[in-house]
C-alpha positions in Angstrom: 12.0 11.0 12.8 13.1 7.7 14.5 16.5 6.3 14.9 16.7 2.7 16.3 18.6 2.6 19.6 18.7 -0.7 21.3 16.2 -3.4 20.4 13.7 -3.4 23.2 10.8 -5.9 23.7 9.2 -4.6 20.5 8.1 -7.3 18.1 9.1 -5.3 15.1 10.6 -1.9 14.0 7.2 -0.3 13.7 6.4 -1.0 17.3 9.8 0.2 18.2 9.2 3.5 16.4 5.8 4.0 18.3 7.6 3.3 21.6 10.4 5.8 20.8 7.8 8.4 19.8 6.0 7.8 23.1 2.7 6.5 21.7 0.6 4.2 23.7 -1.6 1.7 22.0 -4.6 3.8 23.0 -3.1 6.9 21.5 -2.1 5.0 18.3 -5.6 3.7 17.9 -7.1 7.2 18.4 -4.8 8.7 15.7 -5.6 6.1 13.1 -9.2 5.7 14.2 -9.3 2.0 15.2 -10.2 0.3 18.5 -9.5 -3.0 20.4 -8.1 -5.9 18.6 -7.4 -4.0 15.4 -4.7 -2.0 17.2 -2.9 -5.2 18.2 -3.3 -6.6 14.8 -1.8 -3.5 13.2 1.1 -3.4 15.7 1.9 -7.2 15.1 1.6 -6.7 11.4 2.0 -3.1 10.2 1.7 -4.3 6.6 -2.1 -4.4 7.1 -2.4 -0.8 8.0 -4.3 1.3 5.3 -2.7 4.1 3.5 -5.0 6.8 5.0 -4.2 5.5 8.3 -0.3 5.7 7.7 -1.0 9.2 6.4 -2.8 10.2 9.7 0.0 8.8 11.8 2.6 10.6 9.7 0.6 13.9 10.1 0.4 13.3 13.8 4.2 12.6 14.2 5.0 15.5 11.7 6.9 12.9 9.7 7.1 11.9 6.0 4.6 9.2 5.2 6.9 7.7 2.7 9.4 7.1 5.4 6.7 5.2 7.4 5.8 3.2 4.2 9.5 2.4 3.9 9.9 1.2 7.5 6.8 -1.0 7.3 7.9 -2.6 3.9 11.4 -3.2 5.0 10.4 -4.6 8.3 7.9 -6.9 6.5 10.5 -8.1 4.1 12.9 -8.7 6.9 10.4 -10.7 8.9 9.5 -12.9 5.8 13.2 -13.8 5.4 13.7 -14.4 9.1 10.6 -16.6 9.4 11.7 -18.5 6.3 8.6 -17.5 4.5 10.4 -15.7 1.7 8.4 -15.9 -1.4 10.1 -14.8 -4.6 6.8 -13.9 -6.2 6.2 -11.2 -3.4 9.3 -9.5 -4.3 8.9 -9.7 -8.0 5.3 -8.5 -8.1 5.9 -5.6 -5.8 8.7 -3.8 -7.6 
């Protein structure tokens, strides 16, 4: 699937993966069946993407949906820590 190369202008690992895979915002929206501001919302915060949409993206990329879930979860946790918004309750309730 995707191996990070050099950090580009991407805001997070999920957006970097979309770029490496060559997906435009428009194509991404078509794959998961969303439009407009929802595309930007999902790219900015992939943790909001619904399960069936991640499965659609995984099918399109011929990738493992579990790997996409893991990428999104780890990226979200890293962002919480980096932003200083780490909440122990998040990590203890989502084990």
